[in-house]
N, C-alpha and C positions, 0 to 999 in steps of 0.2 A: 783910703783917702790920697788924693794927689795934690801935692804942694805946688802952688804957683811960683814961678821964679822969673827973675829979669832975663832979658834976651842976652845972649853971649856974642860979643862982637868979634867976628873973624873976617879976615879978607876974602876968603873963598865962600862965605856963608851967604845963601841967597837971603831974600827978606823973608821974615818970619811970618809964614801963613799958617800957623798951626802946627800941631805935633805931626811928625812922620808916622811915629808910633803912639797910640794912645790906649793904655790898658786900665781897665776900671773894674773893681768888684770881682777880680779873677780868683777862681778857686778850682782846686784840683785834689782828688783823692786817689790812693792806690789801695785796693783791699780794705778800705775802711780807714786807712791812715792818712790824714790830712797833710798835703805836701805843700799847698799853695792855699792861703787863707786870706781873701778879701784884699788881693794886691792891686795896687793903683800906682800907675807910672805913665809919665809922659816923656817922649824923646823928641825934640824938635830937630828941623833939618840943621845939619852941621854940627850937632851935639854929639860928645863922646860921654856915654854914660857906662860907668863901670858898676858891676853888682858883685859885692863882697859877702862874705858869710862863712860860716863853718861848713864843712862837708855834710851833706844830707838835708841842708837847710831849705832847699828848693831852688836854688839858683839856676841850674841846667834845666830843670823842669820848665822854668819861666821861659827860657829862650825856646825850647821846643815847642811850648803852647804858641808862641808868637807866629811861627810859620806852620803851624798845626802838625808837626810831627808827633805831638800829644795833644788829644783834644779835651780841652778844659770841661768841667763840669757846669760852670755857671760864669758870669760876668761878660764883659765885652772887650773885643779887641778891634782896632782900627789901624790900618796901614795905609798911608799916602791918602788919607780921607775917605778910604772905602772900608765898609764893615767886613771883618773877618771871620768874627764869631759874635753871635748874640743869642740872646733868648734860649740858651741850651743848645743851639746848633750852629753848624757851619754856615756862614753867611755867604762866604765866597763859593761860587759854584765851580771854580775854576782853580784847583789847587796848582797846577803847573804854573799859572799866571801869578798866583800868589808868591811861589817860590822864586819867580824871576825877580819880584820887587823885594824879597827878604832873602838875601844871601846868608848861607850859614858856613861857617868855618868850624870844623869839629876838632876834638882832642887828637884823634887818631887818623886824620888826613883823609881817609875814605877815597883814595885815587884808585882807578882801575889799574891792577898789576901789570895787565898785559897790554897796556897803551904807555905810549910815551908821554912825557910832560905835555908837548903840544897837542898830541892827541887827546889828552884827558881835557884840556882847555877846549879844544874845537868841539868835541862830542856834547859837552854840555850846551853849547850854543845850538847845534843842530837839533838835538832832541828836545830841549826845553823850550827854545824860542824859533825853531824852524829858519835859522840863518842859513844862507846859501854857503857851501863849503869854501869857496874861495875867500868870502868876507870873515868866515870863522877862523880860517887860517891866519889872516892879516891881523885880526884881533888878538888871536892868541900869541902870536910872535910879538906884538906890541906890549901885551900884558906880562909876558915872561920878560922882557926887557925892563919893563916897570919894576918888577920884584927882584930884579938882578939875576936872572936865569936864563938870559937869552943863549948862553953857551951850553946850556943843559936841556935844549928843547927836544933833543932826540934821545934823551937818556930815560930809561924805565925806573919805576919807584924804587925797585931793589938796588939799583945803582946810585941813588941820592941819599943824602944824609936825612935825618927827621927834619931839620930846619928846611932844607931844600924842598922836601915833599910838602911842608906846611905852607911854603911860599907859592907852590904850584897851586895847593888848595884855594889860597888867596886870589890868585890869578882867575881860577876857574869861577870862584864866586863873582869876581868883578866883571867878568865877561857877560854877565846877564844884566849888566847896568842897573844893579838893585838900588831902591830907595834907602835901605839900610842893611848893614852887614852885622850879623851876629857872630860873635866869637864865644866858643865855649871852651875856657881854659886852653887857650891856643899854644901855650908853652909848657904845659904840665908834662908833656912826655919828652921834653927836649933836654938835651945838656946845655950847660952855660953859653956855650959860644953859639949853638944853634938858637938858643932863646933870643940872644942879642940880634941875630940877623932878622928874626921874625918881628921883634919889638921895632927895629929900625923900619921896617916896611909899614908897620901900623902907625908909627910917628909920621911916615910920609903921606899916608892916607888921611889922617888927622889933619896935617898942614894943608891937604888939598880940599878940606871941608867934607869929607865922607862922614855920614851919620853912622854911629857905630853903638852896639850895645855889647859890652865885654864882661863875660865872667872870668874873674882871673883871681889868682891868689898872689900876685905880684903886687903888693901894696905901694911900693916906691913907683912903679910904672903907672899905677892907677892914679897916683898923687900927681905926676909929672903930665898925664896925657888928658886926664878926664876933666870936664866940665862940671859934671854931676856925679854923685856917688850915692847909691842906694845899698843899705845894709840890711841883708835878709836873715832873719833867725826864726827858726821852726815855722817857716812857711809866710811869714809876715815881714813888710817892710818896718823894721823898727826905727830907722833913722834914714833921711835922705837929705841932701844938700850939696852946696859947693864942695869940690874935692878938698880943699884946703881945710874948710870948716869941719867936715865930718872926720877926716883922717888926722888932723893936729889938734883939733879941739872938740871931740865928740861930746855929746850932750847926754846920751843914753848910756846907762850903766852897762848894758850887754855889748854895746859898740866899744866901749872903753875896755872892758875885758878882752874882747877878742883882738884888739890891738895891742894890748899889753902882752897877750899871748904870743902874737906875731913877733914882737920886738924881742921877746925873752928866748925865742928860738934860734934867734941870731941870723934870721933869713934878711 
């Protein structure tokens, strides 16, 4: 079930024309084990939706279903008003086009090690969107500047810190002008300083009105940046609502227990 919510007012947010991402009745199993069970979630233009929950609860699988890195078993997914998955089959006949509309930033960066930072961002545009090389280079330079890495344009991934690599990965995703950006634990592999660098970039994107779905273990960051939080447990959305309500005054026992555990861990 998807909960209706009032519009969020942001300076950079366009008029509310319906969800950018609409998920309804989504189910996914692996080898008979249910990972997602009747998931429903709406993400509107300019929203930042954080997805929290214990490890193994289905959070990352949900993101991977949205851009069809994993194929759901049932349910429906729409992105930017177009069907992606419905009636047990892929509705979008062009996966490359879908993945332009749905940018993905992974835990482990997934940069090409033999390419420089600027080449990684350029290649995504040429291969996925058919952009001319000169245009792709100009966009790559602009986006590397946006994430604070213009001075590292010619560095190879092995020459960069984890935080720098993740920021290159964000620039690469932005280069395709997605309708929504998906972040799968974007800071879990980083040290505290690098984590701060990446979170600053994500705050800037939020201020610019970028629509985002974020799987994260950073509860304070989720509280600060999110418009909406969904807590997933055992493949189901146990609780969702405005970030302050879910994180500061949760109504469901399972959500309360998760947050108590988080606080007691000293994180």
